[in-house]
SEKOL-664287 format. One record per atom (N, C-alpha, C): residue number from 1; residue in three letters; atom name; x, y, z. Coordinates in nm, 4 decimals. Layout:
REM residues N
+-------+--------+------+----------+----------+----------+
! zakol ! drenfi ! filo !     east !    north !       up !
+-------+--------+------+----------+----------+----------+
!   NUM !    ala !   CA !        X !        Y !        Z !
...
+-------+--------+------+----------+----------+----------+
END
This chain:
REM residues 131
+-------+--------+------+----------+----------+----------+
! zakol ! drenfi ! filo !     east !    north !       up !
+-------+--------+------+----------+----------+----------+
!     1 !    met !    N !   0.1066 !  -0.1566 !   0.0004 !
!     1 !    met !   CA !   0.0177 !   0.0021 !   0.0041 !
!     1 !    met !    C !   0.0447 !   0.1393 !   0.0041 !
!     2 !    glu !    N !   0.0267 !   0.2311 !  -0.0903 !
!     2 !    glu !   CA !   0.1316 !   0.3520 !  -0.1072 !
!     2 !    glu !    C !   0.0771 !   0.4420 !   0.0226 !
!     3 !    ser !    N !   0.1978 !   0.4833 !   0.1251 !
!     3 !    ser !   CA !   0.2556 !   0.5614 !   0.1640 !
!     3 !    ser !    C !   0.1049 !   0.7431 !   0.1570 !
!     4 !    pro !    N !   0.0018 !   0.7393 !   0.2321 !
!     4 !    pro !   CA !   0.0093 !   0.9203 !   0.2200 !
!     4 !    pro !    C !   0.1310 !   0.9922 !   0.1631 !
!     5 !    phe !    N !   0.0700 !   1.1297 !   0.0580 !
!     5 !    phe !   CA !   0.1232 !   1.1962 !   0.0388 !
!     5 !    phe !    C !   0.1638 !   1.2959 !   0.0820 !
!     6 !    phe !    N !   0.2016 !   1.3650 !   0.2291 !
!     6 !    phe !   CA !   0.2264 !   1.4955 !   0.2562 !
!     6 !    phe !    C !   0.3467 !   1.5697 !   0.2985 !
!     7 !    leu !    N !   0.3620 !   1.7173 !   0.2509 !
!     7 !    leu !   CA !   0.4315 !   1.7642 !   0.3114 !
!     7 !    leu !    C !   0.4853 !   1.8512 !   0.4334 !
!     8 !    thr !    N !   0.5748 !   1.8695 !   0.4990 !
!     8 !    thr !   CA !   0.5967 !   1.9648 !   0.5983 !
!     8 !    thr !    C !   0.7569 !   2.0398 !   0.5660 !
!     9 !    val !    N !   0.7236 !   2.1476 !   0.6501 !
!     9 !    val !   CA !   0.8274 !   2.2620 !   0.6529 !
!     9 !    val !    C !   0.8614 !   2.2215 !   0.7136 !
!    10 !    leu !    N !   1.0049 !   2.2088 !   0.6701 !
!    10 !    leu !   CA !   1.1248 !   2.2308 !   0.7817 !
!    10 !    leu !    C !   1.2072 !   2.3107 !   0.7754 !
!    11 !    pro !    N !   1.1749 !   2.4100 !   0.9778 !
!    11 !    pro !   CA !   1.3469 !   2.4865 !   1.0294 !
!    11 !    pro !    C !   1.4251 !   2.4751 !   0.9936 !
!    12 !    lys !    N !   1.5597 !   2.5376 !   0.8881 !
!    12 !    lys !   CA !   1.6517 !   2.5545 !   0.8668 !
!    12 !    lys !    C !   1.7062 !   2.7541 !   0.9794 !
!    13 !    gly !    N !   1.8606 !   2.7380 !   0.9107 !
!    13 !    gly !   CA !   1.8761 !   2.9072 !   0.9070 !
!    13 !    gly !    C !   1.9001 !   2.8958 !   1.0594 !
!    14 !    thr !    N !   1.8797 !   3.0533 !   1.1406 !
!    14 !    thr !   CA !   1.9016 !   3.1038 !   1.1891 !
!    14 !    thr !    C !   1.7675 !   3.1619 !   1.2882 !
!    15 !    pro !    N !   1.7757 !   3.2225 !   1.3628 !
!    15 !    pro !   CA !   1.6589 !   3.3166 !   1.4216 !
!    15 !    pro !    C !   1.6717 !   3.4515 !   1.3765 !
!    16 !    ala !    N !   1.8076 !   3.4959 !   1.3227 !
!    16 !    ala !   CA !   1.7984 !   3.6299 !   1.2917 !
!    16 !    ala !    C !   1.7922 !   3.5853 !   1.1465 !
!    17 !    his !    N !   1.7526 !   3.5154 !   1.0675 !
!    17 !    his !   CA !   1.7689 !   3.4497 !   0.9240 !
!    17 !    his !    C !   1.6941 !   3.3348 !   0.8743 !
!    18 !    pro !    N !   1.6226 !   3.3246 !   0.9417 !
!    18 !    pro !   CA !   1.4811 !   3.2497 !   0.8916 !
!    18 !    pro !    C !   1.5167 !   3.1247 !   0.7884 !
!    19 !    arg !    N !   1.5398 !   3.0382 !   0.7805 !
!    19 !    arg !   CA !   1.5326 !   2.9525 !   0.5537 !
!    19 !    arg !    C !   1.4216 !   2.8026 !   0.6630 !
!    20 !    phe !    N !   1.3702 !   2.7785 !   0.5519 !
!    20 !    phe !   CA !   1.2652 !   2.6827 !   0.4859 !
!    20 !    phe !    C !   1.3189 !   2.5968 !   0.3703 !
!    21 !    val !    N !   1.2730 !   2.4335 !   0.4786 !
!    21 !    val !   CA !   1.3382 !   2.3221 !   0.3363 !
!    21 !    val !    C !   1.1364 !   2.2635 !   0.3466 !
!    22 !    ile !    N !   1.1734 !   2.2386 !   0.2055 !
!    22 !    ile !   CA !   0.9104 !   2.1685 !   0.2151 !
!    22 !    ile !    C !   1.0694 !   1.9339 !   0.2270 !
!    23 !    ala !    N !   0.9727 !   1.8904 !   0.3649 !
!    23 !    ala !   CA !   0.9837 !   1.7983 !   0.3027 !
!    23 !    ala !    C !   0.8542 !   1.6917 !   0.3215 !
!    24 !    asn !    N !   0.9045 !   1.5313 !   0.2223 !
!    24 !    asn !   CA !   0.7709 !   1.5001 !   0.1983 !
!    24 !    asn !    C !   0.7957 !   1.3468 !   0.3021 !
!    25 !    gln !    N !   0.6748 !   1.2279 !   0.2924 !
!    25 !    gln !   CA !   0.6528 !   1.1319 !   0.3335 !
!    25 !    gln !    C !   0.7268 !   1.0970 !   0.3796 !
!    26 !    leu !    N !   0.8258 !   1.0934 !   0.3046 !
!    26 !    leu !   CA !   0.9695 !   0.9800 !   0.3147 !
!    26 !    leu !    C !   1.0428 !   1.0899 !   0.3336 !
!    27 !    gln !    N !   1.0159 !   1.1683 !   0.3634 !
!    27 !    gln !   CA !   1.1497 !   1.2284 !   0.4373 !
!    27 !    gln !    C !   1.2804 !   1.2811 !   0.3421 !
!    28 !    gln !    N !   1.2660 !   1.2830 !   0.2565 !
!    28 !    gln !   CA !   1.3085 !   1.3558 !   0.1218 !
!    28 !    gln !    C !   1.2945 !   1.4541 !   0.1600 !
!    29 !    val !    N !   1.3753 !   1.5710 !   0.0411 !
!    29 !    val !   CA !   1.4316 !   1.6604 !   0.0255 !
!    29 !    val !    C !   1.3803 !   1.7693 !  -0.0358 !
!    30 !    trp !    N !   1.3017 !   1.8878 !  -0.0675 !
!    30 !    trp !   CA !   1.2528 !   1.9231 !  -0.2423 !
!    30 !    trp !    C !   1.3552 !   2.0175 !  -0.2805 !
!    31 !    thr !    N !   1.4423 !   1.9896 !  -0.4304 !
!    31 !    thr !   CA !   1.5217 !   2.0653 !  -0.4485 !
!    31 !    thr !    C !   1.4811 !   2.0952 !  -0.5753 !
!    32 !    gly !    N !   1.4119 !   2.1217 !  -0.5243 !
!    32 !    gly !   CA !   1.3175 !   2.3140 !  -0.6748 !
!    32 !    gly !    C !   1.2599 !   2.2238 !  -0.7344 !
!    33 !    gln !    N !   1.3221 !   2.0643 !  -0.8639 !
!    33 !    gln !   CA !   1.3157 !   2.0069 !  -0.9645 !
!    33 !    gln !    C !   1.2830 !   1.9121 !  -0.9397 !
!    34 !    thr !    N !   1.3248 !   1.8219 !  -0.8329 !
!    34 !    thr !   CA !   1.2699 !   1.7024 !  -0.7729 !
!    34 !    thr !    C !   1.3119 !   1.6723 !  -0.6738 !
!    35 !    trp !    N !   1.3104 !   1.5642 !  -0.6097 !
!    35 !    trp !   CA !   1.2781 !   1.5249 !  -0.4268 !
!    35 !    trp !    C !   1.4304 !   1.4163 !  -0.3976 !
!    36 !    ser !    N !   1.4677 !   1.4700 !  -0.3057 !
!    36 !    ser !   CA !   1.6317 !   1.4396 !  -0.2445 !
!    36 !    ser !    C !   1.6044 !   1.3354 !  -0.1463 !
!    37 !    asp !    N !   1.7339 !   1.1954 !  -0.1541 !
!    37 !    asp !   CA !   1.7711 !   1.1778 !   0.0364 !
!    37 !    asp !    C !   1.8371 !   1.2354 !   0.0596 !
!    38 !    glu !    N !   1.9297 !   1.3280 !   0.0236 !
!    38 !    glu !   CA !   2.0147 !   1.4426 !   0.1074 !
!    38 !    glu !    C !   1.9345 !   1.5498 !   0.1319 !
!    39 !    lys !    N !   1.9812 !   1.5732 !   0.2504 !
!    39 !    lys !   CA !   1.9063 !   1.6282 !   0.3438 !
!    39 !    lys !    C !   1.9686 !   1.7522 !   0.2726 !
!    40 !    gly !    N !   2.0783 !   1.8108 !   0.2822 !
!    40 !    gly !   CA !   2.1720 !   1.9402 !   0.1660 !
!    40 !    gly !    C !   2.1478 !   1.9617 !   0.0468 !
!    41 !    asn !    N !   2.0609 !   1.9221 !  -0.0181 !
!    41 !    asn !   CA !   2.0125 !   1.9831 !  -0.0950 !
!    41 !    asn !    C !   1.9085 !   1.9964 !  -0.1310 !
!    42 !    gly !    N !   1.8206 !   1.9784 !  -0.0973 !
!    42 !    gly !   CA !   1.6847 !   2.0894 !   0.0506 !
!    42 !    gly !    C !   1.7049 !   2.2486 !  -0.0537 !
!    43 !    leu !    N !   1.6398 !   2.3096 !  -0.1370 !
!    43 !    leu !   CA !   1.5849 !   2.4222 !  -0.1496 !
!    43 !    leu !    C !   1.5861 !   2.5071 !  -0.0388 !
!    44 !    leu !    N !   1.6212 !   2.6059 !  -0.0321 !
!    44 !    leu !   CA !   1.6168 !   2.6946 !   0.0970 !
!    44 !    leu !    C !   1.5695 !   2.7717 !   0.0702 !
!    45 !    phe !    N !   1.4036 !   2.8111 !   0.1634 !
!    45 !    phe !   CA !   1.2929 !   2.9635 !   0.0953 !
!    45 !    phe !    C !   1.3151 !   3.0423 !   0.2119 !
!    46 !    ala !    N !   1.3496 !   3.1325 !   0.1490 !
!    46 !    ala !   CA !   1.4074 !   3.2574 !   0.2847 !
!    46 !    ala !    C !   1.2511 !   3.3466 !   0.3719 !
!    47 !    glu !    N !   1.0879 !   3.2651 !   0.2865 !
!    47 !    glu !   CA !   1.0031 !   3.3691 !   0.2851 !
!    47 !    glu !    C !   0.9015 !   3.2651 !   0.3153 !
!    48 !    pro !    N !   0.8314 !   3.2456 !   0.4277 !
!    48 !    pro !   CA !   0.7144 !   3.1429 !   0.4810 !
!    48 !    pro !    C !   0.6130 !   3.1772 !   0.3080 !
!    49 !    asn !    N !   0.6128 !   3.2765 !   0.2541 !
!    49 !    asn !   CA !   0.4816 !   3.3241 !   0.2007 !
!    49 !    asn !    C !   0.5471 !   3.1526 !   0.0927 !
!    50 !    asp !    N !   0.6465 !   3.2411 !   0.0198 !
!    50 !    asp !   CA !   0.6728 !   3.1153 !  -0.0543 !
!    50 !    asp !    C !   0.7033 !   3.0111 !  -0.0418 !
!    51 !    val !    N !   0.7999 !   2.9906 !   0.1018 !
!    51 !    val !   CA !   0.7082 !   2.7987 !   0.0730 !
!    51 !    val !    C !   0.5618 !   2.7854 !   0.0881 !
!    52 !    gly !    N !   0.5504 !   2.8851 !   0.1060 !
!    52 !    gly !   CA !   0.3760 !   2.8430 !   0.1364 !
!    52 !    gly !    C !   0.3713 !   2.7497 !  -0.0283 !
!    53 !    leu !    N !   0.2990 !   2.8363 !  -0.1098 !
!    53 !    leu !   CA !   0.3424 !   2.8483 !  -0.2415 !
!    53 !    leu !    C !   0.3796 !   2.7668 !  -0.2924 !
!    54 !    ala !    N !   0.5010 !   2.7584 !  -0.2785 !
!    54 !    ala !   CA !   0.5844 !   2.6292 !  -0.2891 !
!    54 !    ala !    C !   0.4929 !   2.4749 !  -0.2686 !
!    55 !    cys !    N !   0.3978 !   2.4355 !  -0.1752 !
!    55 !    cys !   CA !   0.3865 !   2.2915 !  -0.1326 !
!    55 !    cys !    C !   0.2275 !   2.3159 !  -0.1799 !
!    56 !    arg !    N !   0.1711 !   2.4504 !  -0.2513 !
!    56 !    arg !   CA !   0.0251 !   2.4501 !  -0.2611 !
!    56 !    arg !    C !   0.0725 !   2.3732 !  -0.4085 !
!    57 !    glu !    N !   0.1966 !   2.4276 !  -0.4582 !
!    57 !    glu !   CA !   0.1878 !   2.3733 !  -0.6100 !
!    57 !    glu !    C !   0.2250 !   2.2419 !  -0.6260 !
!    58 !    leu !    N !   0.2873 !   2.1875 !  -0.5338 !
!    58 !    leu !   CA !   0.4065 !   2.0587 !  -0.4900 !
!    58 !    leu !    C !   0.2532 !   1.9728 !  -0.4876 !
!    59 !    leu !    N !   0.1069 !   2.0003 !  -0.4021 !
!    59 !    leu !   CA !   0.0395 !   1.9672 !  -0.3643 !
!    59 !    leu !    C !  -0.1170 !   1.9304 !  -0.4527 !
!    60 !    leu !    N !  -0.0840 !   2.0392 !  -0.5278 !
!    60 !    leu !   CA !  -0.1877 !   2.0049 !  -0.6705 !
!    60 !    leu !    C !  -0.1258 !   1.9289 !  -0.7615 !
!    61 !    ala !    N !  -0.0024 !   1.9543 !  -0.7790 !
!    61 !    ala !   CA !   0.0885 !   1.7887 !  -0.8539 !
!    61 !    ala !    C !   0.0347 !   1.7125 !  -0.8473 !
!    62 !    gln !    N !   0.0298 !   1.6636 !  -0.7783 !
!    62 !    gln !   CA !   0.0065 !   1.5669 !  -0.6607 !
!    62 !    gln !    C !  -0.1051 !   1.4982 !  -0.6873 !
!    63 !    ala !    N !  -0.2226 !   1.5915 !  -0.6685 !
!    63 !    ala !   CA !  -0.4247 !   1.5369 !  -0.6922 !
!    63 !    ala !    C !  -0.3834 !   1.5565 !  -0.8147 !
!    64 !    gly !    N !  -0.3049 !   1.6075 !  -0.9407 !
!    64 !    gly !   CA !  -0.2793 !   1.5407 !  -1.0991 !
!    64 !    gly !    C !  -0.4540 !   1.6338 !  -1.1802 !
!    65 !    asn !    N !  -0.5383 !   1.5464 !  -1.2111 !
!    65 !    asn !   CA !  -0.6513 !   1.6097 !  -1.2829 !
!    65 !    asn !    C !  -0.7769 !   1.5484 !  -1.1778 !
!    66 !    lys !    N !  -0.7137 !   1.5291 !  -1.0271 !
!    66 !    lys !   CA !  -0.8625 !   1.4436 !  -0.9907 !
!    66 !    lys !    C !  -0.9744 !   1.5920 !  -1.0254 !
!    67 !    pro !    N !  -1.1007 !   1.5628 !  -1.0343 !
!    67 !    pro !   CA !  -1.2110 !   1.6329 !  -0.9864 !
!    67 !    pro !    C !  -1.1877 !   1.7735 !  -0.8192 !
!    68 !    val !    N !  -1.2414 !   1.8416 !  -0.9054 !
!    68 !    val !   CA !  -1.1996 !   1.9651 !  -0.7734 !
!    68 !    val !    C !  -1.3399 !   1.9597 !  -0.6991 !
!    69 !    phe !    N !  -1.3316 !   1.9910 !  -0.5664 !
!    69 !    phe !   CA !  -1.4605 !   2.0461 !  -0.4451 !
!    69 !    phe !    C !  -1.4575 !   2.1197 !  -0.4179 !
!    70 !    arg !    N !  -1.4782 !   2.2284 !  -0.3949 !
!    70 !    arg !   CA !  -1.4670 !   2.3986 !  -0.3062 !
!    70 !    arg !    C !  -1.5372 !   2.3598 !  -0.2140 !
!    71 !    phe !    N !  -1.4156 !   2.4543 !  -0.0956 !
!    71 !    phe !   CA !  -1.5328 !   2.4418 !   0.0500 !
!    71 !    phe !    C !  -1.4995 !   2.6095 !   0.1174 !
!    72 !    leu !    N !  -1.5647 !   2.7211 !   0.1422 !
!    72 !    leu !   CA !  -1.5042 !   2.7519 !   0.2074 !
!    72 !    leu !    C !  -1.5328 !   2.8649 !   0.3404 !
!    73 !    ala !    N !  -1.4565 !   2.9349 !   0.4361 !
!    73 !    ala !   CA !  -1.4883 !   2.9252 !   0.5706 !
!    73 !    ala !    C !  -1.4308 !   3.0757 !   0.5396 !
!    74 !    ser !    N !  -1.4581 !   3.0818 !   0.6585 !
!    74 !    ser !   CA !  -1.4213 !   3.2751 !   0.6562 !
!    74 !    ser !    C !  -1.2907 !   3.2810 !   0.8161 !
!    75 !    ile !    N !  -1.2594 !   3.3942 !   0.8149 !
!    75 !    ile !   CA !  -1.1688 !   3.3953 !   0.9370 !
!    75 !    ile !    C !  -1.2315 !   3.5604 !   0.8954 !
!    76 !    glu !    N !  -1.2452 !   3.6019 !   1.0956 !
!    76 !    glu !   CA !  -1.2392 !   3.8230 !   1.0989 !
!    76 !    glu !    C !  -1.1304 !   3.7705 !   1.1910 !
!    77 !    ile !    N !  -1.1081 !   3.9078 !   1.1963 !
!    77 !    ile !   CA !  -0.9900 !   3.9473 !   1.2021 !
!    77 !    ile !    C !  -1.0448 !   4.0762 !   1.2936 !
!    78 !    glu !    N !  -1.0608 !   4.0236 !   1.4411 !
!    78 !    glu !   CA !  -1.1047 !   4.1610 !   1.5382 !
!    78 !    glu !    C !  -1.0212 !   4.2227 !   1.5954 !
!    79 !    val !    N !  -0.9877 !   4.3907 !   1.5749 !
!    79 !    val !   CA !  -0.8845 !   4.4451 !   1.6425 !
!    79 !    val !    C !  -0.8876 !   4.5575 !   1.7353 !
!    80 !    arg !    N !  -0.8958 !   4.5206 !   1.8444 !
!    80 !    arg !   CA !  -0.9003 !   4.6054 !   1.9950 !
!    80 !    arg !    C !  -0.7945 !   4.6968 !   1.9337 !
!    81 !    ser !    N !  -0.7837 !   4.8623 !   1.9618 !
!    81 !    ser !   CA !  -0.7125 !   4.9282 !   1.9939 !
!    81 !    ser !    C !  -0.7969 !   5.1109 !   2.0664 !
!    82 !    asp !    N !  -0.7419 !   5.1692 !   2.0921 !
!    82 !    asp !   CA !  -0.7991 !   5.2534 !   2.1125 !
!    82 !    asp !    C !  -0.8074 !   5.3706 !   1.9619 !
!    83 !    lys !    N !  -0.7140 !   5.3516 !   1.8978 !
!    83 !    lys !   CA !  -0.6957 !   5.4273 !   1.7649 !
!    83 !    lys !    C !  -0.8203 !   5.2823 !   1.6760 !
!    84 !    lys !    N !  -0.8898 !   5.3553 !   1.5921 !
!    84 !    lys !   CA !  -0.9010 !   5.2944 !   1.4767 !
!    84 !    lys !    C !  -0.7973 !   5.2440 !   1.3421 !
!    85 !    pro !    N !  -0.7922 !   5.1270 !   1.2726 !
!    85 !    pro !   CA !  -0.6561 !   5.0870 !   1.2211 !
!    85 !    pro !    C !  -0.7432 !   5.1088 !   1.0769 !
!    86 !    glu !    N !  -0.6245 !   5.1685 !   0.9511 !
!    86 !    glu !   CA !  -0.6543 !   5.1891 !   0.8039 !
!    86 !    glu !    C !  -0.6980 !   5.0095 !   0.7740 !
!    87 !    trp !    N !  -0.7669 !   5.0160 !   0.6665 !
!    87 !    trp !   CA !  -0.7783 !   4.8970 !   0.6148 !
!    87 !    trp !    C !  -0.6386 !   4.8464 !   0.5953 !
!    88 !    ala !    N !  -0.5511 !   4.9396 !   0.5417 !
!    88 !    ala !   CA !  -0.4171 !   4.8934 !   0.4279 !
!    88 !    ala !    C !  -0.3049 !   4.8476 !   0.5323 !
!    89 !    glu !    N !  -0.3973 !   4.9159 !   0.6667 !
!    89 !    glu !   CA !  -0.2570 !   4.8675 !   0.7499 !
!    89 !    glu !    C !  -0.2816 !   4.7107 !   0.7831 !
!    90 !    val !    N !  -0.4062 !   4.6643 !   0.8198 !
!    90 !    val !   CA !  -0.4460 !   4.5478 !   0.8681 !
!    90 !    val !    C !  -0.4281 !   4.5083 !   0.7713 !
!    91 !    ala !    N !  -0.4590 !   4.5426 !   0.6246 !
!    91 !    ala !   CA !  -0.4448 !   4.3925 !   0.4946 !
!    91 !    ala !    C !  -0.2331 !   4.3757 !   0.5188 !
!    92 !    val !    N !  -0.1065 !   4.4657 !   0.5263 !
!    92 !    val !   CA !  -0.0539 !   4.4552 !   0.5452 !
!    92 !    val !    C !  -0.0118 !   4.3951 !   0.6173 !
!    93 !    trp !    N !  -0.0233 !   4.3926 !   0.7454 !
!    93 !    trp !   CA !  -0.0144 !   4.3149 !   0.8791 !
!    93 !    trp !    C !  -0.0678 !   4.2411 !   0.8967 !
!    94 !    ala !    N !  -0.1274 !   4.1623 !   0.8339 !
!    94 !    ala !   CA !  -0.2594 !   4.0412 !   0.8124 !
!    94 !    ala !    C !  -0.1620 !   3.8904 !   0.6597 !
!    95 !    ile !    N !  -0.1153 !   3.9910 !   0.6163 !
!    95 !    ile !   CA !  -0.0798 !   3.9507 !   0.4796 !
!    95 !    ile !    C !   0.0404 !   3.8618 !   0.5918 !
!    96 !    arg !    N !   0.1258 !   3.9578 !   0.6151 !
!    96 !    arg !   CA !   0.3105 !   3.9065 !   0.6232 !
!    96 !    arg !    C !   0.2717 !   3.8624 !   0.7723 !
!    97 !    ala !    N !   0.1497 !   3.8418 !   0.8533 !
!    97 !    ala !   CA !   0.1358 !   3.7353 !   1.0131 !
!    97 !    ala !    C !   0.0962 !   3.6528 !   0.9794 !
!    98 !    val !    N !  -0.0071 !   3.6614 !   0.9392 !
!    98 !    val !   CA !  -0.1319 !   3.5821 !   0.9111 !
!    98 !    val !    C !  -0.0319 !   3.4067 !   0.8643 !
!    99 !    gln !    N !  -0.0532 !   3.2890 !   0.9077 !
!    99 !    gln !   CA !  -0.0083 !   3.1959 !   0.8551 !
!    99 !    gln !    C !  -0.1057 !   3.0888 !   0.9063 !
!   100 !    leu !    N !  -0.1031 !   2.9955 !   0.7149 !
!   100 !    leu !   CA !  -0.2121 !   2.9184 !   0.7377 !
!   100 !    leu !    C !  -0.1430 !   2.7810 !   0.7540 !
!   101 !    thr !    N !  -0.1611 !   2.6794 !   0.8417 !
!   101 !    thr !   CA !  -0.1154 !   2.5472 !   0.7836 !
!   101 !    thr !    C !  -0.1655 !   2.4443 !   0.8262 !
!   102 !    val !    N !  -0.1072 !   2.3510 !   0.7691 !
!   102 !    val !   CA !  -0.2603 !   2.2071 !   0.7895 !
!   102 !    val !    C !  -0.1641 !   2.0825 !   0.8361 !
!   103 !    asp !    N !  -0.2218 !   2.0147 !   0.9445 !
!   103 !    asp !   CA !  -0.1047 !   1.8744 !   0.9702 !
!   103 !    asp !    C !  -0.2091 !   1.7711 !   0.9029 !
!   104 !    tyr !    N !  -0.0954 !   1.8257 !   0.7835 !
!   104 !    tyr !   CA !  -0.0896 !   1.6964 !   0.7531 !
!   104 !    tyr !    C !  -0.0794 !   1.5273 !   0.7849 !
!   105 !    his !    N !   0.1007 !   1.5021 !   0.8299 !
!   105 !    his !   CA !   0.1515 !   1.4033 !   0.8846 !
!   105 !    his !    C !   0.0104 !   1.3477 !   1.0011 !
!   106 !    gln !    N !  -0.0373 !   1.4726 !   1.1412 !
!   106 !    gln !   CA !  -0.1383 !   1.3795 !   1.1563 !
!   106 !    gln !    C !  -0.2329 !   1.2963 !   1.1361 !
!   107 !    his !    N !  -0.2522 !   1.4450 !   1.0644 !
!   107 !    his !   CA !  -0.4387 !   1.3898 !   0.9535 !
!   107 !    his !    C !  -0.4322 !   1.3370 !   0.8219 !
!   108 !    gly !    N !  -0.3120 !   1.3537 !   0.7542 !
!   108 !    gly !   CA !  -0.2977 !   1.2619 !   0.6068 !
!   108 !    gly !    C !  -0.3483 !   1.4186 !   0.5312 !
!   109 !    ser !    N !  -0.3540 !   1.3695 !   0.4141 !
!   109 !    ser !   CA !  -0.3355 !   1.4981 !   0.3154 !
!   109 !    ser !    C !  -0.5182 !   1.5445 !   0.2642 !
!   110 !    gly !    N !  -0.6248 !   1.4906 !   0.3246 !
!   110 !    gly !   CA !  -0.7279 !   1.4978 !   0.2661 !
!   110 !    gly !    C !  -0.8645 !   1.4590 !   0.3713 !
!   111 !    pro !    N !  -0.9895 !   1.4773 !   0.3287 !
!   111 !    pro !   CA !  -1.1019 !   1.3868 !   0.3854 !
!   111 !    pro !    C !  -1.1241 !   1.2254 !   0.3522 !
!   112 !    ala !    N !  -1.0804 !   1.1547 !   0.2374 !
!   112 !    ala !   CA !  -1.0718 !   1.0361 !   0.1651 !
!   112 !    ala !    C !  -0.9528 !   0.9729 !   0.1511 !
!   113 !    ser !    N !  -0.9640 !   0.8127 !   0.1156 !
!   113 !    ser !   CA !  -0.8071 !   0.8142 !   0.0978 !
!   113 !    ser !    C !  -0.8389 !   0.9390 !  -0.1127 !
!   114 !    gly !    N !  -0.6709 !   0.9333 !  -0.0873 !
!   114 !    gly !   CA !  -0.6179 !   0.9707 !  -0.2271 !
!   114 !    gly !    C !  -0.6596 !   1.1684 !  -0.1776 !
!   115 !    ser !    N !  -0.7459 !   1.1135 !  -0.1543 !
!   115 !    ser !   CA !  -0.7961 !   1.2804 !  -0.1937 !
!   115 !    ser !    C !  -0.6255 !   1.4001 !  -0.1447 !
!   116 !    val !    N !  -0.6661 !   1.4819 !  -0.1241 !
!   116 !    val !   CA !  -0.5417 !   1.6012 !  -0.1632 !
!   116 !    val !    C !  -0.6550 !   1.7333 !  -0.1311 !
!   117 !    val !    N !  -0.5823 !   1.7561 !  -0.0148 !
!   117 !    val !   CA !  -0.6674 !   1.9383 !   0.0101 !
!   117 !    val !    C !  -0.5067 !   2.0319 !  -0.0075 !
!   118 !    val !    N !  -0.5585 !   2.1651 !  -0.1043 !
!   118 !    val !   CA !  -0.5552 !   2.2185 !  -0.0632 !
!   118 !    val !    C !  -0.5793 !   2.4100 !  -0.0281 !
!   119 !    leu !    N !  -0.5035 !   2.4149 !   0.0794 !
!   119 !    leu !   CA !  -0.5556 !   2.5781 !   0.1074 !
!   119 !    leu !    C !  -0.5151 !   2.7292 !   0.0802 !
!   120 !    lys !    N !  -0.5574 !   2.7988 !   0.0935 !
!   120 !    lys !   CA !  -0.5513 !   2.8996 !   0.1055 !
!   120 !    lys !    C !  -0.6221 !   3.0262 !   0.1530 !
!   121 !    ile !    N !  -0.5745 !   3.1291 !   0.1566 !
!   121 !    ile !   CA !  -0.6429 !   3.2359 !   0.2450 !
!   121 !    ile !    C !  -0.6537 !   3.3817 !   0.0616 !
!   122 !    asp !    N !  -0.7856 !   3.3824 !   0.0712 !
!   122 !    asp !   CA !  -0.7348 !   3.4968 !  -0.0413 !
!   122 !    asp !    C !  -0.7985 !   3.6404 !  -0.0045 !
!   123 !    trp !    N !  -0.6989 !   3.7175 !   0.0202 !
!   123 !    trp !   CA !  -0.6751 !   3.8185 !   0.0930 !
!   123 !    trp !    C !  -0.7332 !   3.9546 !   0.0111 !
!   124 !    thr !    N !  -0.8068 !   3.9006 !  -0.0765 !
!   124 !    thr !   CA !  -0.8521 !   4.0694 !  -0.1959 !
!   124 !    thr !    C !  -1.0058 !   4.0030 !  -0.1447 !
!   125 !    thr !    N !  -1.0572 !   3.9368 !  -0.0699 !
!   125 !    thr !   CA !  -1.1810 !   3.9156 !   0.0059 !
!   125 !    thr !    C !  -1.1655 !   4.0486 !   0.1168 !
!   126 !    leu !    N !  -1.1215 !   4.0308 !   0.2090 !
!   126 !    leu !   CA !  -1.0392 !   4.1434 !   0.3309 !
!   126 !    leu !    C !  -1.1258 !   4.2419 !   0.3230 !
!   127 !    arg !    N !  -1.2056 !   4.2777 !   0.3427 !
!   127 !    arg !   CA !  -1.2926 !   4.3742 !   0.3865 !
!   127 !    arg !    C !  -1.3579 !   4.4331 !   0.5257 !
!   128 !    glu !    N !  -1.4006 !   4.5937 !   0.5810 !
!   128 !    glu !   CA !  -1.4626 !   4.5901 !   0.6923 !
!   128 !    glu !    C !  -1.6028 !   4.5575 !   0.7233 !
!   129 !    ile !    N !  -1.5867 !   4.5235 !   0.8858 !
!   129 !    ile !   CA !  -1.7424 !   4.4465 !   0.8253 !
!   129 !    ile !    C !  -1.7909 !   4.5407 !   0.9636 !
!   130 !    glu !    N !  -1.8761 !   4.5583 !   0.9920 !
!   130 !    glu !   CA !  -1.9783 !   4.6453 !   1.0817 !
!   130 !    glu !    C !  -1.9457 !   4.5981 !   1.2536 !
!   131 !    ser !    N !  -1.9438 !   4.6491 !   1.3746 !
!   131 !    ser !   CA !  -1.8635 !   4.5501 !   1.4833 !
!   131 !    ser !    C !  -2.0072 !   4.5608 !   1.5115 !
+-------+--------+------+----------+----------+----------+
END
């Protein structure tokens, strides 16, 4: 039986200069072209967003041409502050600070055998709502 496909983002670098490497369920690292058993061959990512986009592309490639079923869940950003922040301030902060992670290792790559779930945050839908 083939093991389920999942990815793990491994921290590398230093606290001052964090870097990230992508590993699969076999503990192989992504080189940018292929999977390697040599840990030192892993492509280093400097930005969390970049490693997230790469993981998304790898998951989509793994899913192949399977039918797509979409579900939508909202997140709410509640800012408590003496001064009302500008929409742009909130947007810039959220894009930089918010990370969406999935525990594929613990829960598998999707709800059904052979399924692959790919998540994304669509920041273009960010808007202020009534309190």
